N, C-alpha and C positions, 0 to 999 in steps of 0.2 A: 399559659392560659388558666390553669388551675394551680392554686398554691399548695394543694395537698392531693395525694393519690387517692384519698378516700372518696372524693367526689366522683372522679371518672370511674373508679371501680364500682361504686354504688350505682351509678347510672348504668354501667354495663350489666350489673346483676339485675336491675329493674328491667332493662331492655330484654335481657335474656329470658327472664321470667314471663314478661309480656308476650314475647314471641312463642315461648313454650305453651302458654295458656291459649293463645290464638290457634296454635297447631293442634292442641288437644280438642278445642272446640270444633275446629275444622274436621278433625278425624271423627269426632262424635257425630257431627252433622252428616258426614259422608256415610258412616255406618248406619245412622238412623234412616237416611234416604234410601239406602239399599234395602234395609228391612221393610220400609214402607212400600217400596217398589215390589218386593216379593209378595207382600200381603195383598197389594192391589192386584197383582197378576192372579193370585189364587182366588181372590174374591171375584174378579172378572170372569175367570173360568167357571166358577160355581154358578155365577149369575147367568152366564150364557147357557150352561147345561140345564139349569132349572127352566129357563125360558124355552129352550128347544124341546124339553119333555112336555111342557104344557101345550105348546103349539102342535106337537106331534099328535097328541091325543085328540085335540079339537079338529085338526086337519083330517084325521082318519074318520071321525064321526061326521063332520060336516064339510066335505070337500067342496071347494069353490066358494065358501062363504068368507069372502075377503073382509067384509065388515066385522065379522066375528073375530077373524084373525087380528085385525087392527085393534079391536077393543081389548083383546087379551094382551097385545104388545104394548099398549099405552102405559101401563103401570111403571114402565122403566123410567118415566119422567120423575118419579119420586126419588130416584137415586141421584143425589147431587153430583157424585163423581162421574156419572155417565154424561159425556158431552154430546154424544150422538149415537143412535142405534137404528139399524135398517133391517127390515124384514123383506126377503126376496122369495119369489116362488121358485119352482124348479127350473124355470126358464130365465132366471136372473132378472125377473121384472120386479120392481119395487112394489110391495104390497102396502107397507106402512113405514113411516120414518118418525123417529123421536129425536128432537133437538133440545139441548139445554139452553138456558137463557143467555149463556156467554156468547152465543152466536157462532160457535165453532162449526165450520162446514168443511168436511173432509175433501170435497172436490176442489177446494182452494189451496190444498196442501199437496205435498209430494207423496202422501200416504195413499196406498191403493184403496179403492172403494168398491171395485167389482168383485164378486165372489170368485171369479176365475183368477183374480190377481192376488187375493188375500189368502195366505196359507191357512190350513185348518189348525185349530188350536189357538194358543195365546202367543202373540208376537208383539215385541216392544219396538216402537219407533220413537227414539228419544224419550220424551216424557208422556207419550201417548201409548197406552196399552190397547192392542186390537185383539178381540176374541172372535174367531170365525167358527160357528158351530153348525153342523148339518142336522136338519130336522128329519127325523125318521132314520131308517137304516141306510147304510151305504149302498145296499142293493136296490132299495126302493126309497130314494130321497123324496121328501115332500117340499123342501124349501131350505132356505139358508138364513141364519141370523148372524149379523156382524154388529158388535158393540165396541164403541170407542170410549175409553176411560182416560181422564187426565190424572197421571200419577202425582204431579206436584200439587194440584188443587185438592186432592183427596185427603192428605194428612196435615195440611198447612196449619190448621188451627191447633191441633194437638202438639205439633212439633215446636211451634213458636212458644206456646205456653210452657212446654217442657224446658226449653232453653231459658225462658224468662225466670223460671223457678230455680234453675241451677246457677244462673249468672251471679247472684250475691254470694253463693257458696264459693264459686270459683274465685271471685274478686277477694273474698275474705282470706282464702287460702293463699292467694297471690301476695297479699299484704303481709300475712304472717311469715310466709317463707322469706319475703324480701327483708323484713325486719330482722329475722333470725340470721339471715346471711350477712346483713350489715353488721350485726353485733359480732358475729364470728370474724368478719373482716376487720373490725376495729380491734378485736383482741389480737388477731394475727399481725396487724400493722403496728400495734403499740410499740414493739421493740424497735421498729424502723423509726418511729417518731422519737423515741429516746436516743437512738443513734444520731438522728438529725440534730436534736438539741445538743448532744455531746459535741458533734462536729462544729456547731455554731459557737459553743463555749470555747473550744480550742481556737477557732478562728479569731474570736474577739479578744481573748486573753493572751494569745500567742504563747500559751503555756503548753509546750509539747511534752511535758512530763505527765499530763493527765492521761488516764486510761479508761476505756469503756468497761463497765462492770457487768455487762450482759454476757451470760454464759448459757449456751445451749448447743445441741448437736445438729441443729438444722442449718440452712443456708445463712440465716441472720446471725447465728452464733459464729459461723465461719467468717462472715463479713466483719463482725465485731473483732474477732481475733486478727483478721487481716489489717483492720484499721489500727489495732494496737501494735502490730508488727511494723506497720508503716510509720507510726509515731516513734517507735524504738529507733528505726533507721534514721528518721528525721532528726531525732535528738542526738544521735551519734554524729550525723553529718554536721549538725549545728555546732557541736562541740569541736569537731575537726575544723570547720570553717572559722570558728572563733579563734582557735589556736593558730590557724594559718593567717587569719586577719591580723592577729597580734604580732605574728612573725613579720608580716608585711609592714605593719606599722613600725616595728622596731627597725626593720631594714630601711624603711623610708627615712626614719630619723637618722639612722647611720649614714645613709646616702646624702641626706641633707647636710649632716655634719661634715662629711667628706667633701661635699660640693661647695660648702660655704666657709669652712674653717680649716686652718692649717693643721695637719695631723701631728706635726712636731711640737709646735708652741701652743696650739689651741686658740690662736688668734684668728680673727676673720681673714679670709684669703683674698686674692686679687678680685675674683668674680664677685664675691659678696660686697667688697668695698666699692667696686665700680657701680654695682646696682644701686647701692645706697647713695653714692655720690651723684648719680643722675637725678635721683629724687630730691636731694638736698639742693642741687644747683637749680632745679626747676622751682623749688620753693623760694630760694633766695632771689631768683629773678622776679618772681611774682611780687614778693614783698620789698623789692628794691633794697636788698641786704647784700652783704658780702660774705665770702667764705675764705678761710685761710687753710692752706694745705702744706704740711711739712713732709719732705722726703729725707730719709737718712739711710746711709749704709755704713758698714763697719770698715775702718781703716786697717789694713794688714790682715784681713780675714783669710784671704787666699793663702798667705804664708802659713797661717795656723793649720789650715786644711792640708796643705802640702807637706808640712813638716811633722805635724802631730796626728794627722789622720782625720777623716770626716766624722768619726764618732766624737772626737773632742770638739770639732767644729759645731756639731749638733748641740752638745752640752752648752757651748758658748751662746748659741742662738736662744736656747731656753732661758739661760740666765739673763740675756739681754731683754727678752720679752718680760720677764718678771721685774727687772729693775726699772724698765720704762713705765710699766703699769702702775708702779708705786708713785710715780711722779704726776700722773694724769688725774684729772677730775672725773667725777661721774658725768657721763654724757659725751666725753671725748671718745672719738673713734680711733682705735689703734689696730693696725692690720699689718700682716706680713705679705709683701708682694711676691716674694720668691727669693731664693738665695739668701743674701745678707741685706736685702733691701726692705725697709719698713716705711710705713706711712702713718701720719697722725693728722686727724681732722678735729681741731678744737671745737668745742660746742658753743663757746661764747665769744669773748673779746677777740676781734680779728685785726686789731691795730698793729702797726709796726713795732710799737713798744712791747705789746704782748707777745708778738712773734719772736722778738729778740730775747725776751725773758725766758720763754719756753725753750728756745734753741740753746740758750746758755745753760739752763738747768739740765737739759739733755746731755750736752757735752761734758758738763762738770760731773754729772753722775757717773761717768765712766773714767774718771781720774783714778778711782779705786780699782785695783786689779782684781781679776777673777781668780779664785783659788780652786783649782780643779786637779785632782789626782796628784797632789803634791807639787803642782806647778802654779806659779804666780804669773798670770797672763794679763797684759794690759791691752785693751782694745779701744781705739778712739772712734769718733763719729765725724762724718761729713754731712752737714745738714743743708738742704735747700728749701726755701720758703716761697710759695706763690699764692696769689689771691685770684678768686673767681672773676673779679671785675677786670683784671688785667688780661684774662683769657676770654673775655666776652661770654662768660658762663658756659663755655664749651668744655666738655669733659676731657676730650683728647688733648686740647691745647693746655688745659690746666695741668694735667699730668706731665705733659712735655715741659712746661715752664718750670715746674718744681724739680724735674729731673735735670734740666739745664742748670738751675741754680745750685743743685747738689754737686754736679760735676765741676762747676766753677769753684766751689769750695775745695774740692780735691786739688784743682789746679793751683789754688792759693796756698797749699801746704797741708791740707787735711786738718782734722780736729778743729774745724771752724764752721761757720754758717754763712749763707749768702741769701739776701733777699732778691727775688727776681726783678729785673728791669727789662723793659722792652728791647733795649739794644742787644740783649743776649740772644734774642730770636734772630736778629740779623747775623750775629756771629755764628749761630748754629746753622743758619741757612748757608752761610758761606762755607762752613765745614762740610755740609752735605754736598754742596756743589763741587767742592774740591774732591771729596771722596768718590763721587760718581764720575768725575772726569779723569781720574788717574789712568784708567785703561786706555781711554781715547788719547790722552796726552802722550802715552808711551807709543801708541800706534802711529800717531801723527808727528812724532819728534818735536813735541812742544817743550820738552825739557832741554836744558843746555847745561854744559859744565863750565864753571868758572875755576880759575887756578890762582892760588895764592902762593907766591914763591917762598922758599926756605933758603936762608943764607948761612954760611959758616962764620966763624969768628973773623975771617979775613974779609967778609962782605961778598964773597963769591956765591952765586946762585948754584945750589947743589940739588935742588929739587922743587917740587910744588905739591900742594895739597889740592886734590880735586874736590870741589864743592858744587853740588847740584843746585840749579835754579829752575823754576817753572815759568816759562813765558806763556802765561795763560791768555787765550784769545779775548777773554772778556774782563778778567781781573788784573791783567798786566803781569808784571814780574812778581812772583810769589816766592818768598824765602823758605828755605828748608825747615826752619823751626816751626813753620805753620803746617806744612803738608806732610812732613816725615812722621809725626805722631799719628796723623790721620791714616797714613799708609800702613803704619804698624798695627793700628787697631783693625784695619780692614784686611790684614793679611797680604798686602801688596808690596811690602817693603823689599822683599827679595827680588821681585820683578824690577823695581827701580835700581837696586844694587847691581843686578846683572846688566841693566841698560848702561849704567855709569861705567862699569868695567869694560864693556864693549866700546863705549864712546872714547874712553881713555886709550884703549888699544889702537883705535883708529887715528887718534891724535898723536900717538907716540912717535910716529915717523917724523912729523913736522917738528916736534919738540926736540928730538935727538939731533936733527940738523941744526937747530938753533942753539942748543945747550951743549954741555960737555958729555963725554961718554958715560960718566958716572952719574948723570942726571937720573933722579928717582922720583916717581909720582906716587903720592899716598892716596889710598881710597879707603873710606870709612865703612866699617861693617857694623851691623846691629846685632843684638842678641837673637833676633828672629833668623838672621842669616846664618848664625853659627849652628842653629838647630836644623838647618836645611841640609839634608844628607847629599843633595845633588849639586850643591854649590861648587865644591872642589872640581867635579867633572866639568862643570860649565867653564870655570876659570881655565882649566887645562886646555879644553877644546878651543876656547877663544884665543888663548895665547898661540896655539898651533895655527889657527886659521889666519890670524893677523901677523904671524911671524914676529912675535914680541918676546924679548928676552926677559924672563922672570926677574932678573936682577934689577931691572928698571922699575919694579913694582914694590910698593910697601903697603901693607894692610894695617889700618888703625882700628882699634877696638877699645871701648871704654873699660875701665877697671870693673865696674859693676856688671857689664854685659859678659865679660870674660869669666868672672867668678860665679855668676848665676848659672852658667852652663860649663862648669869647669872641665868635666870629663870630655864633653864634645869639643870644647874650645881647644883643649890640649891636643886632641887627636887631629883636629882640622889644621891647627897652626903647625904641627909637626910635619904634616904632609906638605903644606904650603912652603915651609922653611926648607924642606928637603928638595923642593923644586927650585929654590933660589930666591924666593921672595923674602923681603924683610918684614918684621912684625914690630908694631909700635903700640905701647899701652898708653892710652889717652886719659886725660883728666885724673892723673894719679894724685891721691891725697884727698879727693872729694868723695870717694866711695868707701869701700870696706877698709882699705889701707892695712891689710893684714900682711905683716912681714913674712909670715910663714909661707904664704902663697908665692912670694917672689922667688923662693928657692925651687919652686916646682913648675912654674909656667915657662913657656918657650917664647921669649921676646928678645928683640934686639935694641929697641929704643924705649926710653921712658920719657913721656912728655909731661912737662910741668904746666899745670892748668893756669889759664889767664887770671884766675881769681887771686892767686898768690903773686903773680907778676905785677898786677895793677896796684898792689898794696906794698910793694917793696920799699917805696920812698916814704911811706907814711906809717907803716906798721912794723915795729920791731919783731912782733910775733911772726908775721908773714916772712920776714927776712930769715928768721931762725928756721922756720919750717922749710922754706925754699932751700936754704943751705943744707939742711938735713937730707932732703930728697936728693939733691945733687951728690952729696957725699955717699949716700946709700947706693945710688946708681953706679958711681965710680967703683965702689968696693965690689959690686956685682958684675963689673966689666960691661956695663950697659951704656949705650950712647944716650946723650941727654939733649932733648929739644924743648925749648921754652916757646910758648905761644902768647900772643897778645902784646908784643913789644910795640910801644907807641912813642917812645922818646929815647934819646941817646943815653940818658942816665941809666935807664933800665938795662939797655944793651951792655953798657960798660960794666955794670954790677954783675950781670950774668956771665960775661966773658971772664971776669976776674975770678969767679967761683967755679969755672970749669965747664960751663955749658958748651956743647959741641955745635949746636945750630939753633937758629931762632926764626920766628916768622911773626908778622904783625903788620898793622897799618903803617908803621914807620917806613917799611920797605915798599909794600904794595897791598892794596885791597884785593879781594878776589876779582879777577878780570877774565873776559872771554879769551879764547885761544888766540884770536887775531891780535888782541892787545898784548898778550903775553909775548908773542913772537916779536913784538916791536919794543919790548921793555929791555933795560940793560941787564947784562949778566954779572955785573959787579957793582957793589955799593961801597962808597968810601965815606968815612966819617966827615970829610970836608965838603963833599959835594952832593950828598943825597938830601932830599927834602922829605919832610913828613907830610904825608897825605892824610887829610881828614875826610 
């Protein structure tokens, strides 16, 4: 309501002084009225005594002369303050009455008028003073005089004039005191005004280093000190808050760096690149443009990690990031998705030629080996390229397409690049469909075992190789080269191997009745199977359950699978061999081909790969290699089996060079058990036919 305290305080002082003045005037008036009343009482008593003495003298001299009595009584009219006077005889009869012009009549009031009712002496009835005086002595009374005097009317003129004279003095004193009090108030409030201005300056400037200069020992001085102390606290808190805010900013920057950038290479991470790709895809769709995305990962990186340790692998990743960044242009987005997977989003040209050029430069850049810790390490790239238009500008589909193209590059032999084509999606969907159906296929016996016979040099059937097929309810007959890699990636290969072993055990009774006692069935094992510590127990229990002679079983494993898990493989095959099963090393010559390993592994048969057999008639080098393998096996006292025989010339050549057994389409393709049981047990060079 008021902008300053001075106004209400000044008004309060003025009101206080006014009330005080009115109280003083009221007290003065009350005291004056009392004084006047006393004077009136004394004057009335004197007047009644004087009149009683005069009447007593006359009544003694002239008793009964009422006219004379009345004449002596009439001078009371000259007294203005006497409103009424009555002269009574001794019998209380009125002799004379004097009334003032005001018209006062005692009979019309509650004031007693008869001598027997009015007390002797002076009596006050409110503002009316009544004096009752006895004429003569109390022993011989001659009459009574009663006088009524108005106490208010008596001094009115003098009282009002007195107050009128004093009022200017009172008002002058009131004004002087008010001004003096106001000046004192302004003096006392001046420090508060300065504090208010100081607080306003602090508020407007936000400078909490300012301090109030007012110093005193009173409350305002204490308030000033308290304000300064409060400003000290605020300044300290602001400093603390600033430091904490700076810490939070630093932490936020660190968290943003950790959330959006790879801590190892400093490249944008998966989350960052996905957020940017969403924006870029939306922009490209609006502008009817296209985007090109390159995925690549490192070939053989897992081997580096496993053999040299993850620290060396991390150094490789850092070097890869630096090497690729030198190839890219400003504006190209380069990110690490995780592990050894990287992504490149070119900023400009998205043509197939530009994609081919960039992919080629990336692959070529890694021809030069990495020199780390005295080691020279060569790492290749597999690159996949996809465009936004092929993915319908959908982020998930674009990433999936680039990933599919990259894995297609790996399947082609690594160190290459592949441009995505829509048919890859169908292939991928088929793989997913197969991967998701393996468990159900095993549960519903959708898998079947085909058998391909093995014959000795005389053409006698001595065994067969069990080869699995999948009779898929939707896709038809699916070959193992399609679903076995999928099962290995999904960790389901051992379940398939166990199913094959059990199926062969169940078929063994029929095959033994058809074939000779020395008939032996070969079952293939993968590297995943050799790492499974429970596989031997499963084989043993299945043999016991189906009453199978272990000597009718042979387990085949590829050279690479055996040597990748050398210790586990040796332990497993030693236990299997002790049980009576035979061991065959498949695809010899296509993997490690380390002769030192041949002196340490536990095998019975060495299989010559079809790659060498198929080129015997056309390649002198293949004939030399095949002869060397056969000679090596003979020197190590190993049985030799050649696969992929398709004509009589190949069989003749292998028999002449000491091969113990063969298998191939020349004798029989892989066939179901029912067909096997109907096939011949002996093949002659004169009467067999080549099946194509």
